C-alpha positions in Angstrom: -7.6 -46.2 118.7 -9.1 -45.4 115.3 -12.1 -43.1 115.1 -15.4 -44.8 115.3 -17.8 -44.5 112.3 -20.6 -42.9 114.3 -20.1 -39.5 115.8 -22.4 -37.6 118.4 -26.1 -38.4 118.0 -28.5 -36.1 116.6 -32.0 -35.4 118.1 -34.6 -36.3 115.6 -38.7 -37.2 115.6 -38.5 -41.1 116.4 -40.6 -43.8 114.8 -41.1 -46.6 117.2 -40.0 -49.9 115.9 -39.6 -53.3 117.9 -36.8 -55.4 116.9 -35.1 -58.5 118.6 -31.4 -58.8 118.6 -29.1 -61.9 119.2 -27.4 -61.6 122.6 -24.1 -61.2 120.9 -25.2 -58.3 118.9 -26.5 -56.7 122.0 -23.2 -57.4 123.8 -21.5 -55.6 120.9 -23.9 -52.7 120.8 -23.4 -52.1 124.6 -19.6 -52.2 123.9 -19.8 -49.8 121.1 -22.0 -47.5 123.1 -19.1 -47.4 126.0 -16.5 -47.0 123.3 -18.5 -43.9 121.7 -19.2 -42.5 125.0 -15.2 -42.6 125.8 -14.6 -41.1 122.2 -17.2 -38.4 122.1 -17.5 -37.5 125.7 -21.4 -38.2 125.2 -22.8 -40.7 127.6 -25.1 -43.2 125.8 -27.8 -44.1 128.4 -29.6 -46.5 126.2 -27.5 -48.5 123.5 -30.7 -49.0 121.4 -30.2 -45.3 120.4 -27.2 -46.3 118.4 -29.3 -48.6 116.1 -30.9 -45.8 113.9 -27.7 -44.0 113.2 -25.9 -47.4 112.5 -28.6 -48.3 110.1 -28.6 -45.0 108.3 -24.7 -45.0 107.9 -25.1 -48.7 106.6 -27.5 -47.6 104.0 -25.7 -44.5 103.3 -22.5 -46.6 102.3 -24.4 -49.2 100.5 -23.4 -48.6 96.8 -25.7 -51.1 95.3 -28.9 -49.6 97.2 -27.8 -46.1 96.1 -27.6 -47.1 92.5 -31.1 -49.0 92.7 -32.6 -46.0 94.3 -31.4 -43.7 91.7 -32.5 -45.8 89.0 -36.3 -45.6 90.4 -36.0 -42.0 90.8 -37.1 -39.9 87.7 -34.7 -37.3 86.4 -35.3 -34.1 87.5 -36.5 -31.3 85.1 -34.1 -29.0 83.6 -33.7 -25.5 85.3 -35.5 -22.4 83.6 -32.1 -21.0 83.0 -30.8 -24.0 80.9 -34.0 -24.1 78.8 -33.1 -20.9 76.9 -29.7 -21.6 76.0 -28.8 -23.5 73.0 
């Protein structure tokens, strides 16, 4: 079996959201949790805990979003060491 895109889950301070998922997506989420538990040896008690890392992984892999985010950020100021050399 190919490696899954998610690895072991990290513990982070959560922000509570309420979402509704279609039944088919929930079934796939449960199946993914089972596959991930088999691959990592880490039992997933609540498949909903996979949603945050899945969304994070999706956002990280979306190049159009990364480009749009970079356009909005101002350029960092040059380092002090770079200012004195010309």
